[in-house]
MDTraj code that builds the backbone (N, CA, C; nanometers):
import mdtraj as md
import numpy as np

residues = "UNK UNK UNK UNK UNK UNK UNK UNK UNK UNK UNK UNK UNK UNK UNK UNK UNK UNK UNK UNK UNK UNK UNK UNK UNK UNK UNK UNK UNK UNK UNK UNK UNK UNK UNK UNK UNK UNK UNK UNK UNK UNK UNK UNK UNK UNK UNK UNK UNK UNK UNK UNK UNK UNK UNK UNK UNK UNK UNK UNK UNK UNK UNK UNK UNK UNK UNK UNK UNK UNK UNK UNK UNK UNK UNK UNK UNK UNK UNK UNK UNK UNK UNK UNK UNK UNK UNK UNK UNK UNK UNK UNK UNK".split()
xyz = np.array([
    [1.9070, 1.9125, 0.0882],
    [1.7655, 1.8944, 0.0638],
    [1.6902, 2.0039, 0.1389],
    [1.5853, 2.0544, 0.0780],
    [1.5124, 2.1628, 0.1424],
    [1.4346, 2.1131, 0.2631],
    [1.4041, 2.2056, 0.3478],
    [1.3356, 2.1715, 0.4721],
    [1.1942, 2.1188, 0.4452],
    [1.1296, 2.1741, 0.3440],
    [0.9935, 2.1312, 0.3119],
    [0.9911, 1.9862, 0.2637],
    [1.0841, 1.9500, 0.1773],
    [1.0905, 1.8124, 0.1280],
    [1.1266, 1.7175, 0.2419],
    [1.2144, 1.7615, 0.3298],
    [1.2533, 1.6804, 0.4445],
    [1.1335, 1.6516, 0.5344],
    [1.0576, 1.7544, 0.5649],
    [0.9380, 1.7357, 0.6485],
    [0.8325, 1.6501, 0.5779],
    [0.8171, 1.6702, 0.4481],
    [0.7172, 1.5938, 0.3731],
    [0.7527, 1.4458, 0.3679],
    [0.8810, 1.4141, 0.3516],
    [0.9191, 1.2726, 0.3468],
    [0.9034, 1.2066, 0.4828],
    [0.9341, 1.2787, 0.5897],
    [0.9124, 1.2212, 0.7233],
    [0.7639, 1.1999, 0.7501],
    [0.6810, 1.2950, 0.7103],
    [0.5364, 1.2811, 0.7295],
    [0.4815, 1.1646, 0.6459],
    [0.5286, 1.1536, 0.5223],
    [0.4831, 1.0436, 0.4364],
    [0.5254, 0.9090, 0.4933],
    [0.6483, 0.8998, 0.5427],
    [0.6953, 0.7736, 0.6010],
    [0.6135, 0.7366, 0.7249],
    [0.5795, 0.8365, 0.8060],
    [0.4985, 0.8103, 0.9254],
    [0.3581, 0.7634, 0.8872],
    [0.2982, 0.8268, 0.7867],
    [0.1635, 0.7874, 0.7433],
    [0.1625, 0.6472, 0.6830],
    [0.2640, 0.6152, 0.6051],
    [0.2720, 0.4817, 0.5462],
    [0.2950, 0.3776, 0.6549],
    [0.3785, 0.4117, 0.7535],
    [0.4007, 0.3209, 0.8663],
    [0.2728, 0.2951, 0.9441],
    [0.1928, 0.4001, 0.9623],
    [0.0635, 0.3822, 1.0297],
    [-0.0321, 0.2979, 0.9458],
    [-0.0228, 0.3096, 0.8148],
    [-0.1087, 0.2295, 0.7274],
    [-0.0690, 0.0825, 0.7294],
    [0.0558, 0.0551, 0.7639],
    [0.1013, -0.0843, 0.7679],
    [0.0486, -0.1584, 0.8912],
    [0.0138, -0.0878, 0.9951],
    [-0.0332, -0.1523, 1.1180],
    [-0.1639, -0.2295, 1.0992],
    [-0.2701, -0.1695, 1.0422],
    [-0.3922, -0.2491, 1.0218],
    [-0.3735, -0.3643, 0.9230],
    [-0.2877, -0.3442, 0.8239],
    [-0.2622, -0.4529, 0.7284],
    [-0.1926, -0.5695, 0.7972],
    [-0.0992, -0.5384, 0.8860],
    [-0.0325, -0.6438, 0.9618],
    [-0.1314, -0.7161, 1.0513],
    [-0.2197, -0.6413, 1.1127],
    [-0.3231, -0.7014, 1.1977],
    [-0.4131, -0.7940, 1.1154],
    [-0.4467, -0.7532, 0.9935],
    [-0.5334, -0.8355, 0.9083],
    [-0.4613, -0.9633, 0.8661],
    [-0.3308, -0.9561, 0.8444],
    [-0.2557, -1.0770, 0.8073],
    [-0.2512, -1.1740, 0.9247],
    [-0.2311, -1.1226, 1.0441],
    [-0.2187, -1.2085, 1.1616],
    [-0.3532, -1.2645, 1.2049],
    [-0.4557, -1.1814, 1.2127],
    [-0.5832, -1.2206, 1.2700],
    [-0.6966, -1.2326, 1.1693],
    [-0.6645, -1.2373, 1.0407],
    [-0.7700, -1.2438, 0.9400],
    [-0.8598, -1.3643, 0.9595],
    [-0.9918, -1.3454, 0.9542],
    [-1.0794, -1.4605, 0.9747],
    [-1.0768, -1.5595, 0.8574],
    [-1.0417, -1.5124, 0.7400],
    [-1.0389, -1.6022, 0.6233],
    [-0.9082, -1.5833, 0.5477],
    [-0.8806, -1.6779, 0.4612],
    [-0.7572, -1.6706, 0.3825],
    [-0.7591, -1.5516, 0.2866],
    [-0.8764, -1.5183, 0.2364],
    [-0.8869, -1.4043, 0.1461],
    [-0.8492, -1.2742, 0.2170],
    [-0.8868, -1.2613, 0.3435],
    [-0.8498, -1.1427, 0.4203],
    [-0.6989, -1.1346, 0.4399],
    [-0.6365, -1.2470, 0.4609],
    [-0.4912, -1.2489, 0.4782],
    [-0.4195, -1.2140, 0.3486],
    [-0.4704, -1.2610, 0.2361],
    [-0.4114, -1.2259, 0.1075],
    [-0.4258, -1.0758, 0.0826],
    [-0.5406, -1.0204, 0.1139],
    [-0.5613, -0.8764, 0.0984],
    [-0.4674, -0.7982, 0.1895],
    [-0.4458, -0.8469, 0.3116],
    [-0.3517, -0.7821, 0.4025],
    [-0.2093, -0.7870, 0.3494],
    [-0.1704, -0.9005, 0.2911],
    [-0.0374, -0.9110, 0.2306],
    [-0.0216, -0.8166, 0.1124],
    [-0.1266, -0.8031, 0.0317],
    [-0.1214, -0.7071, -0.0788],
    [-0.0999, -0.5655, -0.0267],
    [-0.1724, -0.5302, 0.0768],
    [-0.1566, -0.3968, 0.1350],
    [-0.0175, -0.3779, 0.1930],
    [0.0365, -0.4827, 0.2553],
    [0.1705, -0.4720, 0.3137],
    [0.2783, -0.4543, 0.2076],
    [0.2715, -0.5294, 0.1005],
    [0.3775, -0.5138, 0.0010],
    [0.3656, -0.3805, -0.0717],
    [0.2443, -0.3317, -0.0907],
    [0.2287, -0.1990, -0.1510],
    [0.2819, -0.0898, -0.0586],
    [0.2549, -0.1034, 0.0700],
    [0.3055, -0.0048, 0.1656],
    [0.4577, -0.0113, 0.1764],
    [0.5131, -0.1298, 0.1723],
    [0.6589, -0.1427, 0.1765],
    [0.7217, -0.0805, 0.0526],
    [0.6583, -0.0990, -0.0603],
    [0.7084, -0.0380, -0.1829],
    [0.7028, 0.1144, -0.1735],
    [0.5935, 0.1668, -0.1207],
    [0.5812, 0.3114, -0.1052],
    [0.6839, 0.3659, -0.0063],
    [0.7090, 0.2915, 0.1003],
    [0.8083, 0.3348, 0.1984],
    [0.9465, 0.3417, 0.1344],
    [0.9813, 0.2433, 0.0534],
    [1.1095, 0.2465, -0.0160],
    [1.1181, 0.3631, -0.1137],
    [1.0089, 0.3952, -0.1794],
    [1.0089, 0.5100, -0.2694],
    [1.0304, 0.6402, -0.1928],
    [0.9700, 0.6520, -0.0767],
    [0.9907, 0.7717, 0.0060],
    [1.1365, 0.7798, 0.0511],
    [1.1939, 0.6672, 0.0920],
    [1.3352, 0.6671, 0.1311],
    [1.4246, 0.7000, 0.0118],
    [1.3854, 0.6552, -0.1075],
    [1.4615, 0.6891, -0.2269],
    [1.4589, 0.8369, -0.2576],
    [1.3439, 0.8988, -0.2387],
    [1.3345, 1.0442, -0.2571],
    [1.4187, 1.1153, -0.1530],
    [1.4124, 1.0671, -0.0308],
    [1.4860, 1.1319, 0.0786],
    [1.6368, 1.1234, 0.0594],
    [1.6868, 1.0080, 0.0167],
    [1.8310, 0.9908, 0.0040],
    [1.8830, 1.0217, -0.1364],
    [1.7952, 1.0441, -0.2320],
    [1.8319, 1.0727, -0.3717],
    [1.9186, 0.9603, -0.4286],
    [1.8801, 0.8371, -0.3988],
    [1.9530, 0.7211, -0.4476],
    [1.8606, 0.6361, -0.5351],
    [1.9133, 0.5887, -0.6459],
    [1.8339, 0.5082, -0.7379],
    [1.8167, 0.3645, -0.6945],
    [1.8950, 0.3201, -0.5965],
    [1.8872, 0.1817, -0.5520],
    [1.7505, 0.1513, -0.4912],
    [1.6970, 0.2455, -0.4151],
    [1.5665, 0.2246, -0.3520],
    [1.4567, 0.2057, -0.4569],
    [1.4655, 0.2760, -0.5666],
    [1.3647, 0.2634, -0.6708],
    [1.3711, 0.1265, -0.7384],
    [1.4907, 0.0741, -0.7569],
    [1.5052, -0.0588, -0.8156],
    [1.4518, -0.1670, -0.7228],
    [1.4782, -0.1537, -0.5943],
    [1.4275, -0.2509, -0.4971],
    [1.2752, -0.2420, -0.4894],
    [1.2205, -0.1208, -0.4965],
    [1.0747, -0.1047, -0.4954],
    [1.0119, -0.1696, -0.6180],
    [1.0779, -0.1601, -0.7315],
    [1.0285, -0.2257, -0.8527],
    [1.0290, -0.3772, -0.8362],
    [1.1338, -0.4320, -0.7756],
    [1.1385, -0.5762, -0.7513],
    [1.0293, -0.6198, -0.6539],
    [1.0052, -0.5421, -0.5498],
    [0.8984, -0.5756, -0.4550],
    [0.7634, -0.5745, -0.5254],
    [0.7408, -0.4778, -0.6124],
    [0.6147, -0.4711, -0.6858],
    [0.5977, -0.5932, -0.7760],
    [0.7054, -0.6327, -0.8433],
    [0.6987, -0.7480, -0.9319],
    [0.6700, -0.8758, -0.8557],
    [0.7483, -0.9024, -0.7512],
    [0.7290, -1.0244, -0.6732],
    [0.5960, -1.0231, -0.5985],
    [0.5526, -0.9080, -0.5536],
    [0.4240, -0.8992, -0.4854],
    [0.3085, -0.9313, -0.5781],
    [0.3155, -0.8815, -0.7018],
    [0.2094, -0.9102, -0.7982],
    [0.2048, -1.0582, -0.8315],
    [0.3203, -1.1166, -0.8573],
    [0.3255, -1.2593, -0.8901],
    [0.2758, -1.3426, -0.7720],
    [0.3138, -1.3049, -0.6522],
    [0.2672, -1.3761, -0.5331],
    [0.1173, -1.3642, -0.5146],
    [0.0626, -1.2463, -0.5412],
    [-0.0824, -1.2280, -0.5292],
    [-0.1580, -1.3128, -0.6302],
    [-0.1076, -1.3192, -0.7518],
    [-0.1724, -1.4007, -0.8537],
    [-0.1658, -1.5483, -0.8155],
    [-0.0516, -1.5920, -0.7655],
    [-0.0373, -1.7325, -0.7260],
    [-0.1295, -1.7666, -0.6091],
    [-0.1376, -1.6780, -0.5106],
    [-0.2268, -1.7044, -0.3972],
    [-0.3734, -1.7034, -0.4396],
    [-0.4102, -1.6125, -0.5288],
    [-0.5484, -1.6096, -0.5766],
    [-0.5827, -1.7369, -0.6533],
    [-0.4901, -1.7826, -0.7350],
    [-0.5137, -1.9063, -0.8099],
    [-0.5236, -2.0249, -0.7157],
    [-0.4401, -2.0256, -0.6128],
    [-0.4460, -2.1347, -0.5157],
    [-0.5781, -2.1339, -0.4401],
    [-0.6254, -2.0162, -0.4017],
    [-0.7523, -2.0080, -0.3285],
    [-0.8700, -2.0475, -0.4159],
    [-0.8645, -2.0188, -0.5461],
    [-0.9748, -2.0539, -0.6350],
    [-0.9762, -2.2012, -0.6719],
    [-0.8587, -2.2573, -0.7045],
    [-0.8537, -2.3931, -0.7587],
    [-0.7900, -2.4948, -0.6660],
    [-0.7173, -2.4497, -0.5665],
    [-0.6516, -2.5437, -0.4768],
    [-0.5158, -2.5898, -0.5236],
    [-0.4713, -2.5389, -0.6393],
    [-0.3387, -2.5713, -0.6902],
    [-0.2864, -2.4523, -0.7690],
    [-0.1555, -2.4376, -0.7698],
    [-0.0952, -2.3258, -0.8411],
    [-0.0511, -2.3684, -0.9800],
    [0.0110, -2.4848, -0.9885],
    [0.0598, -2.5355, -1.1168],
    [-0.0370, -2.6445, -1.1628],
    [-0.0900, -2.6247, -1.2808],
    [-0.1842, -2.7227, -1.3341],
    [-0.1091, -2.8398, -1.3953],
    [-0.1598, -2.9621, -1.3768],
    [-0.0913, -3.0806, -1.4364],
    [-0.1097, -3.0871, -1.5851],
])
top = md.Topology()
chain = top.add_chain()
for i, resn in enumerate(residues, 1):
    res = top.add_residue(resn, chain, resSeq=i)
    for name in ("N", "CA", "C"):
        top.add_atom(name, md.element.get_by_symbol(name[0]), res)
traj = md.Trajectory(xyz[None], top)
């Protein structure tokens, strides 16, 4: 792998890691449930991006598949949490 790509992936991983810190803080100390849901959305997006960077770095397709699964489960979880916050139930009778 070229030196430029190596440096770029390390820089991207560091920036994404720094972006995960405020999101983690919002999940832990969020004043409202909506803030915590937003923090979780940011965390799963950052985790997906981190896996994509690792996939580029290692040239392995496994990381991309795991990132796709995280995106899918994160979206479904966000929709379920939003529905729960709006109506108080996820599954309607």
